[in-house]
C-alpha positions as CSV (number, residue, x, y, z in Angstrom):
1,M,52.5,105.7,105.8
2,T,51.5,109.2,104.5
3,I,52.1,110.7,101.2
4,R,54.5,114.1,101.4
5,I,54.7,116.6,98.8
6,G,56.4,119.9,98.3
7,A,56.6,122.6,96.3
8,G,58.9,125.6,95.1
9,I,59.6,128.2,92.7
10,S,62.4,130.8,92.2
11,T,62.5,133.8,90.1
12,V,66.4,135.1,90.6
13,A,68.5,135.1,87.5
14,D,71.1,132.5,88.0
15,G,69.4,129.5,86.6
16,V,70.7,126.5,88.9
17,A,71.0,129.3,92.1
18,A,67.3,129.1,91.2
19,A,66.8,125.4,90.6
20,R,68.3,125.3,94.2
21,A,66.7,127.3,95.9
22,A,63.2,125.5,94.5
23,L,64.9,122.4,95.0
24,V,64.5,123.6,98.8
25,A,61.7,124.4,99.0
26,A,60.2,121.2,97.0
27,L,62.1,118.7,99.4
28,A,61.6,120.7,102.9
29,P,58.1,119.6,103.4
30,L,58.9,115.5,103.3
31,R,61.1,115.9,105.9
32,G,63.8,113.8,105.0
33,A,61.3,110.7,102.7
34,R,63.1,110.3,99.9
35,P,60.8,111.5,96.8
36,D,60.1,109.2,94.6
37,L,58.6,111.5,91.9
38,V,60.0,114.8,91.1
39,L,58.5,117.2,88.4
40,L,61.0,119.8,87.1
41,F,60.0,123.0,85.0
42,I,62.6,125.3,83.5
43,A,61.9,128.8,81.4
44,P,63.7,129.4,78.1
45,Q,65.3,132.3,79.7
46,F,67.5,129.5,80.8
47,E,68.0,127.8,77.9
48,D,71.7,127.7,78.2
49,E,71.6,126.4,82.0
50,T,69.5,123.6,81.0
51,H,71.9,120.9,81.4
52,A,73.3,122.5,84.4
53,I,70.3,122.6,86.7
54,V,69.0,119.2,85.6
55,E,72.1,117.8,86.8
56,V,71.4,119.6,90.1
57,V,68.3,118.7,90.7
58,A,69.2,115.0,89.7
59,A,71.9,114.6,92.1
60,A,69.8,115.8,94.8
61,T,66.8,113.5,94.1
62,Q,68.9,110.7,93.5
63,G,66.8,107.2,93.0
64,A,63.2,109.4,92.4
65,A,61.6,108.9,88.6
66,L,62.5,112.6,87.6
67,L,60.5,114.1,84.6
68,G,59.9,117.9,83.2
69,C,59.8,120.0,80.4
70,S,60.7,123.7,79.4
71,A,57.9,126.2,79.4
72,G,57.0,129.9,78.4
73,G,55.1,129.8,81.9
74,I,56.1,128.3,85.6
75,I,53.8,127.4,87.8
76,G,54.9,127.1,91.3
77,G,53.2,127.2,94.9
78,G,50.8,129.9,94.6
79,R,52.5,131.9,91.9
80,E,52.1,131.7,88.1
81,V,55.4,133.3,86.3
82,E,55.1,134.3,82.6
83,D,57.3,135.2,79.9
84,A,59.8,135.9,82.9
85,P,63.0,133.5,84.0
86,A,62.1,130.8,86.5
87,V,62.4,127.6,87.6
88,A,60.1,125.2,89.7
89,V,60.2,122.1,91.3
90,W,57.4,119.8,92.7
91,A,58.3,116.6,95.0
92,A,56.4,113.8,96.3
93,S,56.8,111.0,98.5
94,L,54.3,108.2,97.8
95,P,54.3,105.1,100.4
96,G,53.3,102.3,98.6
97,A,53.0,103.7,95.5
98,V,54.7,102.2,92.1
99,V,56.4,104.9,89.9
100,E,57.1,103.6,86.2
101,P,58.8,106.5,84.3
102,F,59.1,106.2,80.3
103,R,60.5,107.7,77.6
104,L,58.6,107.3,74.3
105,T,59.7,108.1,70.6
106,F,58.1,108.5,67.3
107,E,59.0,107.0,64.0
108,R,57.2,107.7,60.7
109,D,57.6,105.0,58.4
110,G,55.6,106.1,55.2
111,E,52.1,106.3,56.0
112,H,52.4,104.7,59.4
113,G,54.2,105.8,62.6
114,L,55.7,104.0,65.2
115,I,55.3,105.2,69.0
116,E,58.1,103.0,71.5
117,G,58.9,103.2,74.3
118,M,55.5,102.4,76.2
119,A,55.7,99.1,78.4
120,E,52.0,97.6,79.2
121,L,49.8,98.9,81.8
122,P,49.8,97.1,85.1
123,A,46.9,94.8,85.7
124,G,44.9,95.3,89.4
125,A,42.1,96.7,91.1
126,E,43.3,100.1,90.9
127,R,43.2,101.9,87.6
128,P,46.5,103.4,87.2
129,V,47.5,107.0,85.8
130,V,49.6,108.1,82.8
131,L,51.6,111.2,83.6
132,L,53.2,112.9,80.2
133,L,55.0,115.5,79.3
134,A,55.6,116.0,75.2
135,D,57.4,117.7,72.2
136,P,54.8,119.1,70.5
137,Y,56.9,119.2,67.2
138,T,57.9,115.4,67.6
139,F,55.5,113.5,69.2
140,P,51.7,112.6,68.1
141,A,50.1,113.3,71.0
142,D,47.1,112.5,69.6
143,L,47.7,109.3,68.0
144,F,48.9,108.2,71.5
145,L,45.9,108.9,73.5
146,E,44.0,107.3,70.8
147,H,45.9,104.4,71.2
148,L,46.0,103.8,75.0
149,N,42.1,104.7,75.0
150,A,41.9,101.5,73.0
151,E,44.1,99.4,75.0
152,G,43.8,100.8,78.1
153,P,40.0,102.2,78.2
154,G,39.3,104.5,81.7
155,V,43.3,105.2,82.7
156,P,43.6,108.5,83.0
157,V,45.9,110.4,81.2
158,V,47.0,113.7,82.5
159,G,50.2,116.3,81.2
160,G,50.9,118.6,78.4
161,M,52.8,119.4,75.5
162,A,56.4,121.7,76.3
163,S,56.0,125.4,75.4
164,G,58.3,128.4,75.6
165,A,59.6,127.3,72.0
166,L,59.2,129.2,68.5
167,A,60.5,127.1,66.7
168,A,61.0,123.0,66.2
169,G,64.3,121.8,67.9
170,R,64.3,123.8,71.2
171,S,61.8,122.5,73.0
172,R,63.0,120.1,76.1
173,L,62.5,117.3,78.0
174,Y,64.1,115.8,81.1
175,H,64.0,112.1,81.7
176,G,66.5,111.5,85.0
177,G,69.5,112.9,84.5
178,R,68.5,113.3,80.5
179,V,67.3,116.4,78.4
180,L,66.3,115.5,75.7
181,K,65.3,117.1,72.3
182,D,62.1,115.3,71.0
183,G,59.4,112.6,71.7
184,A,58.0,112.5,75.2
185,V,58.6,111.6,78.7
186,G,56.3,110.2,82.1
187,A,55.0,108.0,84.3
188,V,52.9,105.6,85.2
189,L,51.5,105.6,89.1
190,S,50.3,103.4,90.6
191,G,48.1,103.5,94.1
192,A,49.4,106.8,94.1
193,G,45.9,108.2,94.9
194,A,46.1,110.1,91.8
195,R,42.6,111.8,90.4
196,A,42.5,113.7,87.1
197,V,40.1,117.3,86.9
198,V,39.8,119.0,83.4
199,S,38.5,122.5,83.2
200,Q,37.5,123.2,79.4
201,G,36.1,126.9,80.5
202,C,33.6,126.9,78.2
203,R,29.7,127.6,78.7
204,P,27.0,126.6,76.7
205,V,24.9,128.4,74.4
206,G,20.9,128.3,72.5
207,E,19.4,124.6,72.5
208,T,21.5,121.1,71.6
209,Y,20.7,119.7,67.7
210,A,21.1,116.3,66.6
211,I,23.8,116.3,63.8
212,T,21.5,115.4,60.9
213,R,24.5,115.4,58.2
214,A,27.8,115.2,58.1
215,E,31.4,114.3,56.6
216,R,34.7,113.8,58.7
217,N,35.5,116.9,60.5
218,V,32.8,118.9,58.9
219,I,29.1,119.7,60.3
220,H,26.6,120.5,57.3
221,E,23.4,120.3,58.4
222,L,22.2,120.4,62.6
223,G,18.3,119.1,62.9
224,G,17.9,118.8,59.6
225,R,18.9,122.8,59.1
226,P,22.3,124.2,57.7
227,A,24.6,124.4,60.5
228,L,25.6,128.1,60.1
229,R,21.5,128.8,59.7
230,R,21.4,127.6,63.1
231,V,24.9,129.9,64.8
232,E,22.4,133.1,62.9
233,D,19.3,131.8,64.7
234,L,21.7,131.7,68.0
235,Y,23.4,135.1,67.2
236,G,20.2,136.6,66.5
237,S,18.5,136.1,69.7
238,A,21.6,136.1,71.7
239,S,22.3,139.0,74.8
240,D,24.9,141.5,73.8
241,R,27.5,139.7,76.1
242,D,27.1,136.6,74.4
243,K,26.8,138.2,70.8
244,L,30.2,139.5,71.6
245,L,32.3,136.0,73.1
246,M,30.4,134.4,69.6
247,R,32.3,137.3,67.7
248,R,35.9,136.2,69.7
249,G,35.4,132.7,69.1
250,L,32.5,130.3,68.9
251,H,33.0,126.4,69.7
252,V,31.3,123.0,69.5
253,G,30.6,121.4,72.4
254,Q,30.2,117.3,71.2
255,A,28.0,115.4,73.9
256,I,30.5,112.9,75.9
257,S,26.9,110.5,76.2
258,E,24.3,110.4,74.1
259,L,22.3,108.5,77.4
260,K,21.9,111.3,79.8
261,P,18.5,112.9,80.1
262,E,19.7,116.6,80.6
263,L,22.6,117.9,79.3
264,R,24.9,120.2,81.7
265,R,28.5,121.6,81.3
266,G,31.3,119.5,81.7
267,D,29.2,116.5,79.5
268,F,30.6,118.3,76.2
269,L,34.6,117.7,74.7
270,I,35.2,121.6,73.3
271,R,36.4,122.1,69.7
272,N,37.0,124.8,67.6
273,I,35.1,125.7,64.7
274,V,38.1,125.7,61.8
275,S,36.3,127.5,58.8
276,V,32.5,128.2,57.5
277,D,31.4,127.7,54.3
278,Q,29.3,130.9,53.2
279,G,27.4,128.9,50.7
280,S,26.6,125.5,51.7
281,G,26.6,126.8,55.8
282,A,28.7,124.1,56.9
283,L,31.0,124.2,59.5
284,A,34.2,122.8,60.0
285,I,35.7,122.2,63.1
286,S,38.7,120.4,65.1
287,D,37.5,116.8,65.6
288,S,35.7,114.1,63.6
289,V,31.8,113.7,63.8
290,E,29.2,111.7,63.2
291,V,25.6,112.1,61.9
292,G,23.2,111.6,65.0
293,Q,25.6,113.0,67.7
294,T,24.2,115.9,69.6
295,V,26.4,119.4,69.7
296,Q,25.5,122.4,71.7
297,F,27.3,126.2,70.5
298,Q,29.7,126.8,73.6
299,V,31.4,130.3,74.5
300,R,34.7,131.4,76.0
301,D,35.5,134.2,78.2
302,A,37.2,134.9,81.6
303,E,34.4,134.4,84.2
304,S,33.0,131.3,82.4
305,A,36.8,129.6,82.4
306,R,37.1,130.8,86.4
307,E,33.3,129.3,87.3
308,D,34.0,126.1,85.2
309,L,37.0,125.3,87.1
310,R,35.7,126.5,90.3
311,E,32.3,124.1,89.9
312,L,34.7,121.7,89.2
313,L,37.2,121.5,92.1
314,E,34.3,122.4,94.4
315,A,32.4,118.8,93.2
316,E,35.9,116.8,93.3
317,R,36.3,118.8,97.1
318,R,33.1,117.5,98.0
319,A,33.5,113.8,95.9
320,L,35.7,112.9,98.9
321,P,36.4,113.6,102.4
322,R,39.9,112.9,102.3
323,P,42.5,116.2,102.1
324,V,44.6,116.7,99.0
325,A,48.2,116.7,99.7
326,G,49.6,118.8,96.5
327,A,48.8,118.8,93.1
328,L,50.0,118.8,89.6
329,L,48.7,121.7,87.0
330,F,49.0,121.9,83.1
331,S,47.4,125.6,82.1
332,C,47.2,126.6,78.6
333,N,49.2,129.1,77.4
334,G,46.0,131.2,76.2
335,R,45.0,131.4,80.0
336,G,46.6,133.1,82.5
337,Q,47.1,137.6,82.0
338,A,46.1,136.8,78.6
339,L,42.7,135.9,79.2
340,F,42.2,137.2,82.9
341,G,43.7,139.7,82.8
342,Q,45.5,139.0,86.5
343,P,48.5,136.1,87.5
344,D,47.9,133.0,89.6
345,V,44.4,132.4,88.5
346,D,43.6,128.7,88.0
347,V,46.8,128.1,90.8
348,G,44.7,130.1,93.2
349,A,41.3,128.3,92.3
350,V,43.3,125.1,93.6
351,R,44.3,126.3,96.5
352,R,41.2,128.3,97.6
353,T,39.5,124.9,96.8
354,F,41.9,122.4,98.8
355,G,43.9,124.7,101.3
356,D,47.4,126.0,101.2
357,V,48.6,122.6,99.2
358,P,51.4,122.5,96.8
359,V,51.1,122.9,93.4
360,A,53.1,123.3,90.5
361,G,53.0,122.8,86.9
362,F,53.2,124.7,83.4
363,F,51.5,126.7,81.0
364,A,51.0,124.0,77.7
365,A,51.3,124.0,74.3
366,G,48.0,121.5,74.4
367,E,46.9,120.1,77.9
368,L,46.0,116.0,78.4
369,G,43.5,114.9,80.2
370,P,40.0,112.8,80.2
371,V,36.6,114.0,79.4
372,G,33.3,111.6,79.7
373,G,36.3,108.6,80.4
374,R,38.3,109.5,77.4
375,N,41.2,111.6,76.7
376,Y,41.8,114.0,74.7
377,L,44.2,116.8,73.6
378,H,42.6,119.9,74.8
379,G,43.0,123.8,73.5
380,F,42.5,126.4,76.3
381,T,42.0,123.9,79.6
382,A,43.5,123.3,83.1
383,S,44.0,120.0,83.6
384,L,44.9,118.9,86.8
385,L,46.3,115.9,88.6
386,L,45.3,115.8,92.6
387,F,47.1,113.7,95.5
388,R,44.8,112.5,97.6
389,E,45.4,110.1,100.5
390,G,43.3,106.5,100.1
391,A,41.6,108.2,96.4
C-alpha cells in the first residue's frame, strides 16, 4: 500500500497535445494504479482549448477527483513556465486515503454572504487537510478561511487563487469534467499523509514592539511612540542593504504567539503596510491589529525568500524520516523570475531537499496556507502540500 505520485508538464503549441503529453508523464509512475486525485493547470494561452483539455484529462482519469484552474504560470516536474503556453498534470494514487471533492459558491445578500457546498469536516483521530483552488473575483477566500478556522480549528487549508486572467469572468476552475467561471473547488483529504509548509519569504529587522495604541487595521503607537517614528529609527540604524529593501517595501510581522520567549523567522504572520499618515505617524496594514500584540518590521528580497524556503523545507525533512512521495506547490505570481531573476527557484528548492520528487502547481494570485495553526490568504508566499507515506 504505497503512495504513488506523478507529474508532467508540456509546452507544445497545441493545448490538447500538451495535455496528452503531460498526462502520460503524470500517470507513468502510478504503474497502472488508479489515481485518486488529479490536478490540472492550464495557461491562459489555451483558453479556447480549455474544455477540450479538461475532457481529455477527465476521460483518462475516470474515477479520480479532478481539480484544477487557469494560471499565468505553470509548475510541473522540475520546471516553472511563466507567461507562456503550458499544461501541467499531477496524479496521485493514495491507498487508504479518503478524497472528498467539493464545489463552493458564494452569494451576497445585502450585508451578508453565504458560502455553500462544503460538507462537515470528517471526525476522527487523523486531522484532514483541505485543498482549495478559488476564483479571486467571485470567492471571498479570507471569509471562508475565517469560518473554517472557527469550525475546524487546526485543519490546514492549502492552495491558491486562480491567476492569468486580467478581468473578472476570465478565470477558470475545473471540477471533474466541468469548467467553471466562479466560486471555488477543492477536496478534503483524510489519511493522505499530507503536510503543509508555508514560506512567507521575509526576514525580520530591528526590535520587537508591543502595540500600545491601535484602531482596526491602523497602528498608532509602538512601545508608546508613534509607529512611523519607530520606522524612522530603524531606517537610521539599518545597513545600506536593508535601507534599500525598506525603500522597496517594508512589511509588518504580527507575532503568532505571545507565549514564546524568543520570536524568530516563522513566528510572524507577514502583512503589508498599505498607507502612512505623516501627520500622526500612524501606519495602516493589510490586517486588523490589537493593543498588546507584538510586531516586528520585516523586509523581503530574493535572498531572504530563498533562505526562508530552504530553512523551512530542511526543518520539515528533519522532522519526519519518511520520504516525500510528491508535492503540490502554490507560489505567488510576484515570485518566480520577477523576484529571483531566474526560473525554477521554488520548485528547485523542493527537489533539492527531498530528491527528484514529482511536483506540480501554479503561480497564484494569492496563496492559502496555515501559519501558527491558523489559515490565511497570503501574498508573495510559497505554500506547499507535501505527501509522505505514514505522515
